[in-house]
C-alpha positions as CSV (number, residue, x, y, z in Angstrom):
1,M,235.6,19.0,116.4
2,T,233.0,20.9,116.9
3,T,231.7,21.2,120.7
4,M,233.7,21.1,124.1
5,R,232.9,20.9,127.6
6,A,233.5,23.7,129.8
7,A,232.3,24.4,133.2
8,V,230.3,27.5,132.9
9,C,229.8,30.4,135.0
10,V,225.8,30.9,134.7
11,R,225.1,33.8,137.4
12,A,226.5,35.3,140.3
13,G,226.8,33.0,143.1
14,G,227.4,30.1,144.9
15,P,229.4,27.2,143.4
16,E,226.4,25.4,142.0
17,V,226.6,27.9,139.1
18,L,228.9,26.3,137.4
19,E,228.2,24.3,135.2
20,I,229.5,21.3,132.0
21,R,228.0,23.1,129.4
22,E,228.6,22.0,126.0
23,L,229.7,25.1,123.4
24,P,231.3,25.0,119.9
25,V,235.8,24.7,119.5
26,P,236.2,29.1,119.3
27,A,237.4,29.6,115.8
28,V,241.1,31.1,115.4
29,R,241.4,35.0,114.2
30,D,243.9,37.5,113.8
31,G,246.1,37.6,116.9
32,W,244.2,35.0,118.9
33,S,245.3,31.4,118.9
34,R,243.6,28.4,120.8
35,V,245.1,26.5,123.0
36,R,243.7,22.8,123.9
37,V,243.6,23.4,127.9
38,R,244.9,20.3,129.7
39,G,246.0,21.8,133.1
40,A,244.6,25.5,134.9
41,G,245.2,26.6,138.8
42,L,242.1,28.4,140.4
43,N,242.2,31.1,142.0
44,R,240.5,33.4,144.6
45,S,239.9,35.9,142.6
46,E,237.6,33.4,141.1
47,L,235.9,33.3,143.5
48,R,235.2,36.3,144.0
49,T,234.1,36.6,140.3
50,R,231.8,34.0,140.1
51,Q,230.1,35.6,143.8
52,G,229.4,39.0,141.6
53,H,232.1,40.7,142.7
54,S,233.5,41.4,139.4
55,P,232.0,44.6,137.6
56,N,232.8,44.4,134.2
57,V,232.7,40.2,134.3
58,R,229.0,39.9,132.1
59,F,227.5,36.0,132.8
60,P,227.6,33.7,131.3
61,R,231.0,33.2,131.5
62,V,234.1,30.6,131.0
63,L,236.0,31.9,134.3
64,G,240.2,30.9,134.3
65,I,242.4,33.9,134.5
66,E,244.9,31.1,133.8
67,C,245.7,28.3,132.0
68,V,248.4,25.3,130.4
69,G,248.2,22.9,127.3
70,V,248.8,22.8,123.8
71,V,248.9,25.5,121.2
72,A,246.2,23.4,118.6
73,A,245.5,26.1,116.0
74,S,248.2,29.1,115.9
75,T,247.5,32.9,114.1
76,D,251.7,33.1,115.2
77,P,254.6,31.6,113.6
78,S,257.0,32.0,116.8
79,L,253.9,30.0,118.5
80,P,253.7,26.3,116.0
81,E,250.9,24.2,116.4
82,G,252.0,21.8,119.8
83,T,253.9,24.5,121.1
84,T,253.6,24.0,125.0
85,V,252.7,27.2,126.6
86,A,250.8,29.2,129.7
87,A,248.2,32.0,130.0
88,V,247.7,34.6,132.8
89,M,245.9,37.2,133.3
90,G,245.1,39.9,130.8
91,E,241.6,39.7,131.1
92,L,241.1,35.7,130.7
93,G,238.3,34.6,131.5
94,R,236.6,37.6,132.7
95,Q,236.2,39.8,129.4
96,F,237.0,37.0,127.2
97,D,237.0,32.8,128.2
98,G,239.0,31.3,130.1
99,G,240.9,28.2,131.6
100,Y,237.6,26.1,132.8
101,A,237.4,24.3,129.7
102,E,239.4,22.3,126.8
103,Y,239.8,25.1,124.5
104,A,240.8,27.8,124.8
105,L,240.8,31.5,122.7
106,V,243.9,33.0,124.2
107,P,246.1,36.0,122.8
108,N,249.0,35.6,121.3
109,A,250.7,38.5,123.3
110,L,249.3,36.1,126.4
111,L,251.2,32.7,125.6
112,M,254.1,32.5,127.1
113,P,256.1,29.5,125.2
114,V,257.6,26.8,127.9
115,S,259.6,23.7,127.2
116,T,259.6,20.7,130.7
117,T,259.0,17.6,131.8
118,L,257.3,18.3,134.3
119,P,252.7,16.7,134.7
120,W,250.6,19.1,133.7
121,E,248.9,18.9,137.1
122,V,252.2,20.4,138.5
123,L,252.9,23.2,135.7
124,A,249.7,23.9,136.3
125,A,249.9,24.8,139.4
126,L,252.8,27.9,138.6
127,P,251.6,30.1,136.4
128,E,249.2,33.0,138.3
129,T,251.5,31.9,141.5
130,Y,254.6,31.0,141.2
131,L,254.6,34.7,139.0
132,T,253.1,36.5,141.3
133,A,256.2,35.4,144.1
134,Q,258.7,35.6,142.1
135,G,257.9,39.5,141.0
136,A,256.9,40.6,144.9
137,L,260.7,39.1,145.9
138,D,261.7,41.1,142.9
139,A,259.7,44.3,143.9
140,L,260.7,43.9,148.1
141,G,264.3,43.2,146.6
142,V,265.2,40.8,149.3
143,G,268.3,38.6,148.6
144,P,270.3,35.8,150.5
145,G,271.0,36.8,154.5
146,D,267.9,39.1,154.9
147,R,264.6,38.4,156.9
148,L,261.3,38.3,155.5
149,L,258.0,38.0,157.7
150,I,255.5,36.9,154.8
151,R,251.8,37.4,156.1
152,G,249.2,34.9,154.7
153,G,251.4,31.8,154.3
154,T,249.1,28.9,153.9
155,S,247.8,30.6,150.2
156,S,249.4,29.6,147.4
157,V,251.4,32.3,146.4
158,G,252.8,32.3,150.3
159,L,253.7,29.0,149.5
160,A,255.3,29.3,147.2
161,A,256.8,32.8,148.0
162,A,258.5,31.0,150.8
163,S,259.6,28.2,148.8
164,I,261.3,30.7,146.1
165,A,263.0,32.4,149.2
166,S,264.3,29.8,151.3
167,G,265.7,28.1,148.3
168,H,267.8,31.7,147.6
169,G,269.4,31.3,151.6
170,V,267.0,34.1,152.5
171,E,265.1,34.0,156.6
172,V,261.8,32.6,156.1
173,A,259.1,33.3,158.8
174,A,255.5,33.3,157.9
175,T,252.2,33.7,159.5
176,T,248.6,31.0,159.8
177,R,245.9,30.8,161.6
178,Q,245.5,27.4,161.3
179,P,247.7,25.9,163.0
180,G,246.7,22.6,161.6
181,K,248.4,23.7,158.5
182,A,252.7,24.5,160.1
183,G,254.0,21.1,158.0
184,A,253.1,21.9,155.3
185,M,254.6,25.7,155.8
186,T,257.6,24.3,156.7
187,A,258.1,22.1,154.0
188,A,257.6,24.9,152.1
189,G,260.9,26.0,153.4
190,V,259.2,28.6,156.5
191,G,261.7,28.7,159.6
192,H,259.5,30.0,161.8
193,V,255.4,29.6,161.3
194,L,253.8,32.3,163.6
195,L,250.2,31.8,164.7
196,D,249.1,35.3,163.4
197,D,245.7,35.9,165.7
198,G,244.7,39.5,164.7
199,E,246.1,41.0,166.4
200,S,249.9,42.4,166.3
201,L,252.9,40.2,166.3
202,S,255.5,42.0,167.2
203,A,255.5,40.0,170.4
204,A,255.3,36.6,168.3
205,L,258.7,38.3,166.8
206,T,262.3,38.1,168.6
207,T,263.7,39.5,165.7
208,R,262.1,42.6,163.0
209,P,262.3,41.5,159.3
210,S,264.2,43.3,157.2
211,H,261.1,42.6,154.5
212,V,257.8,41.2,154.8
213,L,255.5,40.2,151.8
214,D,252.3,40.6,152.4
215,L,249.5,38.5,151.2
216,V,246.6,39.8,153.0
217,G,247.0,42.8,152.6
218,A,244.6,46.0,153.8
219,S,243.9,44.6,157.5
220,T,247.5,44.1,157.9
221,A,249.6,46.9,155.5
222,A,249.6,49.4,158.3
223,D,250.6,46.5,160.9
224,S,253.2,45.4,158.5
225,L,254.5,48.8,158.4
226,R,255.5,49.5,162.0
227,L,257.2,46.0,162.0
228,V,259.3,45.8,159.2
229,R,262.5,46.3,160.6
230,R,263.6,50.7,159.8
231,G,264.5,50.3,156.7
232,G,262.7,47.7,155.3
233,T,260.6,47.1,153.0
234,V,257.1,46.0,152.7
235,C,255.3,44.7,149.4
236,V,251.6,43.9,148.8
237,A,250.7,41.9,146.9
238,G,247.4,40.2,147.6
239,S,244.3,41.0,148.9
240,L,242.6,38.7,151.3
241,S,241.3,40.8,153.0
242,G,240.3,43.0,150.9
243,W,241.9,45.9,148.8
244,L,241.5,49.2,150.3
245,I,243.0,50.1,153.0
246,R,240.8,52.5,155.8
247,D,242.0,56.4,156.8
248,F,245.5,55.6,155.3
249,E,248.2,57.8,156.8
250,P,251.1,57.6,155.2
251,I,253.4,60.5,157.0
252,A,251.7,58.7,159.9
253,M,252.0,55.2,159.3
254,I,254.9,54.9,157.2
255,P,258.5,55.4,159.4
256,S,260.7,57.1,157.9
257,G,263.1,55.6,155.7
258,T,260.7,52.5,155.4
259,R,259.8,51.4,152.1
260,L,256.2,50.7,151.0
261,T,255.6,48.9,147.8
262,A,253.0,46.3,146.3
263,F,252.9,44.1,143.2
264,H,250.6,43.1,140.7
265,S,250.5,40.0,138.9
266,D,249.4,41.5,135.5
267,D,252.8,43.1,135.4
268,I,254.5,40.0,134.1
269,R,251.7,38.7,132.0
270,G,252.5,37.2,128.5
271,S,256.3,38.2,127.3
272,A,257.3,40.4,130.1
273,G,256.9,36.7,132.4
274,T,257.8,34.2,129.9
275,A,261.7,34.5,131.1
276,V,261.0,34.4,135.3
277,L,258.3,31.4,134.6
278,R,260.9,29.3,132.1
279,R,263.5,30.8,135.7
280,V,260.3,28.8,137.9
281,V,260.2,25.7,135.6
282,H,263.9,25.1,135.2
283,N,263.8,25.5,139.2
284,V,261.5,23.5,140.1
285,E,262.7,20.6,137.7
286,A,265.7,20.8,139.9
287,G,264.4,21.2,143.4
288,V,264.9,24.0,144.2
289,Y,261.4,25.2,144.6
290,R,258.5,22.7,145.1
291,P,255.1,23.2,143.7
292,N,252.6,22.7,146.5
293,V,250.3,20.9,144.5
294,D,246.9,20.7,147.2
295,R,245.3,18.3,145.6
296,V,243.5,17.7,142.0
297,F,239.8,18.2,140.1
298,G,238.8,16.8,137.0
299,L,236.3,19.2,135.3
300,D,233.3,17.3,136.4
301,D,234.1,18.2,139.9
302,I,234.2,21.9,139.2
303,V,231.1,23.2,141.9
304,A,233.9,20.7,144.5
305,A,236.7,22.1,143.8
306,H,235.0,25.7,144.5
307,R,233.5,24.4,147.4
308,Y,237.1,23.0,148.8
309,M,238.5,26.6,148.1
310,E,236.0,28.5,149.0
311,N,236.2,26.6,152.6
312,N,239.7,27.4,152.8
313,Q,241.1,23.9,152.6
314,A,243.6,23.6,150.9
315,T,247.4,24.1,152.3
316,G,248.8,25.3,148.9
317,K,247.4,25.4,145.1
318,V,244.1,23.8,143.6
319,V,244.7,22.3,140.5
320,L,242.1,21.6,137.2
321,A,243.2,19.4,135.2
322,L,241.9,18.5,131.4
């Protein structure tokens, strides 16, 4: 096989700039292995890249910051051909072609070997979403008996965090701006669904949370610091509202003794994330975590998939199956 099908972002723009093209199957080189892609989770960062908001990305580019599949040609003896692997971040789909293709050439350092019986579309929903959720909860230091508030609870990471936290005995509240998605949040382990109308949530909270996972980000971080119990912790791990907190004054905005931290999923890419991903896969197989797959699209439907995600129709993870 000398050519493959891929969804190529030909320029910045709307979903229609994603075109299905025949490309050469990438040749392996030292330090890189070729993966037969079987599934790829879609991410909002890929929307922003497609729209032209990633200045370091040059078009045309095969997008996709994560993928799962099987090693088809290896340059690493510890990753023989036939190994099931996942890959995420590390400039995948940004500086080099990513998961929206039948094959991806990936640095060996990014490949995470896993052994699983999960279907490909379920496995594909886990790496970026669950590694981010697990890493953020670890950064928060949340544990059994704690009270956790998730802001941005209907995002795929929010639902994953609720699934993980509730599975370990944490009391979970989460926000949404879409009341119709409350059922999915409850099913994911959210005990208290809060409607976010853009105002402070203080009136809706009967008890202050000990921890806040803020996936909305810049626009709500200061309010989250006011909401959390004195001495509690806020972790910003999302950018649904952008990257910058305007007019941020740490001494004025962070109550004494309260902690503000952050988490970036690039922190647990490759070997650093392998053990975490294996733990997640085990807990999904055991039924402790729910994978929260919203909808699966084929490669030919990539334009529809991006439009679906951009219109905020998903509750959970959108997956591309190859």
